[in-house]
N, C-alpha and C positions, 0 to 999 in steps of 0.2 A: 710707202715706209710711214710717210707721216701719219698715215691713218691708222696703222698697228702701233706706233708710238702713243698715239692718244689714247687707243683703247687700251694698254697698258698701265698708263695712267689712270685711266678710271677705275679698272679692277683693283688696283694698291688702294684706289681712295674707297673703295666698296669694303674691302678686306680693313682698313682702317677704322673706319665707322663702326663696323660689326663689331671692333674689339670695345669700343665704346658705347655699348648698347643701351646700358643700365644706368648711366652717367647722369640723368635728369635728377635724380632726387637729390644730389647735394646742392645743386646749382637751383634749384626751384625754389620760388621765394618761400620763407617760412610761413607754413600752413599753421596755424595755432591750434586748430580744432583737432588733428590728431596728436599731436606732439605733446600740447599740453595736457590732454587728457591721460598720456601714457607716464608723464612725469607725476602730473596729479597722484594718480592710482599708487604708484611706486612711494611716494611720499606719506600718503595715507595706511599703506601697508605698514610703515616704519612706525607711524606715530599712532596709528590706531589699527592694529590688525584686525580686532574682534568686530570692529564696525565697519572696514571693509568689506569683509567675508560677508557680513549680513546684508551690507547694501547689494553686493554681489549676487548671490543668492535670491533676496527679493526681486530684484531685476529679472532675472531668469523667471521667477515665478509670474512674475506679472506679465511679462511676455508671452507665456506658454499658455497660461490661465490655469495650470494645474502644477502642483507640486513635483518636481523631479521628471519633468518633461524635459529633453535635451533639445532644443531649436537646431534645426537643419538649414544653413545659409546657403543660397544657390549664388553663382557669380558666373556670368560670362560677358565677355568682352569683346569687341571687335576684332582685335588682335594683341599679341602679346610682345611684338618684337617693336617696341616704341616706348621710350622711359615715361611719357605720359601717363600709359595705360599699366605698367609695371607700378609705376606710385600709387597708382588707384587700388590697383589688386591688392599691394602690400597694407595698405590702410586696413580694407575691407577682412583681408585674413588676419590680422592683427588684433583687430576687433573681438573676431570670432575667437580666438584662442585666448584672448582677456576675460571673456563673458565666458568662457566654456561653451559656446555654440559649436557644431560640427559645421564644416566649409568645405563646399562641393563647389568644384569650379569647370569651367569649361571654355578653353579658348577658341573664339569664333575664326581664327586665321582666314579672314579678310573671306570667308565661304559662308554665303548665306543657308547653304542646306545642310553644312555640318553643323553650322550654331541652331539653326533648329532641331536639328538630331539630336545635339547635345542638351538643349532645355528640355526636350522631352524626356531623356535619358534620367536627368537629376530630377524630374518630376516623377517619374517612376521610383526614384530612391526617396520620396517622402518630404522634399523641400518646403518647409514652412513661410518661404518668401525667396523672392529672386531678384537681383540686383544685375540688371541688363545695359550694355550698350550696343545696339543694332548694328549688324554689320549693313544692313539694307534695312532703312526704315518701314518699307514697303512690304517687303516680303516675311518679315519676323512677325506681321500682325496673328496669323493663325496661331501661332504660339502664344501669343500672349493671351490671344482669346481662350484657348485652352487652360491658361494658368487660370483665367477667370472663372470659368465653369467649375474648375478643381479648388477654388478658393483661395488660392495662392496669390497673396498682395504681388505686384510688380513695380520697381523703383527704374525706370530709368535713369542713365547718366550719358553726359556727352551729346547723345542722339536720341529723338525721341521716336516712338515707333508711331506710324500714321493710323493704326486703329487700336482697337481693344482699349479695356479698361486701364488705366496708370494711375496708380496711388499719388505719385510724385515723379516729376521730370525736375533733374538737377544737372544744371550746364553751366558753362561759359557764358558771359555775354558775348555770344558768337557774332552778332549785328555789330557791336561797338569794334570788335578786333576786326573787322572789314573797314569800318569807318577809320579808324585809325590808322591802318595798312595804306588805304587811300589817301589819307590826308599827307601821310609822310612822304610817299610817291609824287602825290602832285605838286608838294612844295618843293621837293628836290629836283624835280624836271621842270621847275617854274611855270609848269601849267601847261606844257607843250611836250610832246614826243609821243614813241610808238610803244605800246606794250603787250604781252604776251600773259596769258592767265592760265595756271593749273586748278583743277575744281575738283570734285567729288559729288556729282549730283544724286546719288545714293543716299546719301547722309545729310538729314536735317542741318545739323551742325553746319556743315560745308555750305550748304545751301544760302544758311542766314549770311555765313561770312561775305560771300560771293556778292549777294542782293546788296548787304551794305556798301561795299566797294564801289560796286558798280552805280549805285546812287549816288554817291560822292562824286565820281568821275562824271556823271551825267550834269550834275547840278552844279557843280565849280570847277571841272576841268575838262569841258567839252572839245578842248583842243588836243586831248591826249587820246589816240588811236588803239583800239583793241585788233591786234594783227590775226590772233588765233587764241584760240581754248582749246584746251587738251586735258581729258580726266588722269588723275594721278593721287597716289595717296602713299606712295613709297619712295623710297630712294632710288631702285633700278628702273622704275617706271619713268622718274623724273629725268633721270639721266639720258633714257633712250628722247624722249621728246625735246631734251635742251641739247642733244646731237643735232636732232632735227630743225630747230631753231636756229641753232649757232650757225648753220652754212644757208638756211632758206631766206633768212631776215638780218640785210646787211645793215639795215636801218634801227634794229630794235635796241630801245636805251632799257627796259627794267622788264621786269617779270614779277607777277602778285603770286605767290605758291599758296594753296589750301592749308598746307601744313609744313612744319619744320623739315621731315622728311625729304619729300618733293623738292624743296629747296636747295636742301643737301645733294641731290640727284643734279638737279639743274645747275647748282654750281660748279660740281665738278665736270661736267660734259662742256661748260664754258670754258673754263681754267684750260682743259685739254686741248679745247680748240685756241686758245689764246684770245678768247673774247673778254677779256679782263674791261671792257669799258660798258658792261650791262652790270647792274647790279637787283639784286633780288629782297624781297620783303614777303615776310610769313608769318603762321600763327602758330603757337604753341611755348615758345620758350625753352626748349632744351636746351642742355649746356653744350652741344658741341656748336650749334649754331651762334650759341651767345660769346663762346670763345672767338668764333670765325669773324664776328662783329669788331671784338676787340682788336683783332689781328689784320683788320682792314681788307678783308676779303670781299667777294661779291654779296655774300650776305649781310643786307646794311641795317636792316631791323626786322623785329618778332614780336608780336602781339603774344606777351607769356599768359598763359592760363595756369589754374591753381588746381590740379588734380588731386593733392591729398586733401585740400578741403572737400571737392567735390565728393570723394568717398566717404570722409567722416559724415557729413550730411546726408549722404543714402543711407549709413549704415544708422543715423540718430532716426531719419525718417521711417524706415523699416520697422527699427524696434517700436518708436511712437505708434504707430499703424497696427502693429500685432497689439499693442497693449492698450487700444481702444483710444488711442488720443486722435484728435484732430491732427493733418498735417497739411503743410502748405502744398498747393497743386503743383505751382513752378516757381523754382528757384533758380536764380541767376548769379554768379559769380564773376565779379569785375575782372576785366584783363588789362595787363598795363603794357605798354610799348616798350620794348627794350632796343637801343640805339647804343651808338656808341659813347654818346654821353653818360649813360647810366648803368651799360654792361657792367663794371665791376662792382658796382654798388649790390646789382642784381646777384651776381656770383656768389656775392658776398652774404646775400639774406639781409641787408638793410632796408631794400625797398618796402614800402608800405603802401596798402591801396587806399 
């Protein structure tokens, strides 16, 4: 009976999170690149409509290399069931709409084979450039190489491809995210305890987070023992893993989750099992986990990313490359650790990097 009640609680929590799926936009730190661009453009249209129109037209001509050509921009991200990627996607779409570019997109849906097919479909549709967050860094290499052969520039965001020619890779400083989480966890445990980890080895970003986290433990907190590591990247998987850990490890003190969705799942499982003695740290900075931090639930800290800024920089890099300008090959965006001490400021958009 107790197990059935726990399952009921878990289902209710999944439904509650599903209703809040797109909430990260408002909670994410104000990323001036996309928002300022929009405001500035509106002001220019009011004050100097002729000049704004001429500038917009000139940009299109410079990027295409010929008058009247309408650019087709392709976008495919790892999955859309995450506010982080939704924010990024919306920035790219808004940029295309503002500049008169045709916007083609494909949801990777956490399926490398489907994403590969989506990329090839967009290639057949004649895209002039591709912004890509791979489902699998290795599996996407053949599609990147096909883009290279077709002369289609590829910008990677969040995760990089393991091969092929990439114009620019734009990501959060994922290694620092792992380091910040390890420092927080180590200090809170006072250098001693038992932990578990969720990771996503198919993702270059997740690998960097995991590496940074483990290096800090090895160097500064050798008495913190890792009991188990499991693959996760979404809430349902995190819940399943959390259920097993809650019953398997009576001496578990904390969990490092590779992303907020996994952390929410682990949190739900532990709360349903009555294991409120455990805390979690994670990466993303989504709205719901930050609210949970304020409420004193099991999610205690999250290393916040800036998806809007990543999306805006990807658009800028792609346009610059098509226009014949030099583009930085690797751009890292800072992350910031959100805890109960600064969570409200983060939600209010007051934190600065």
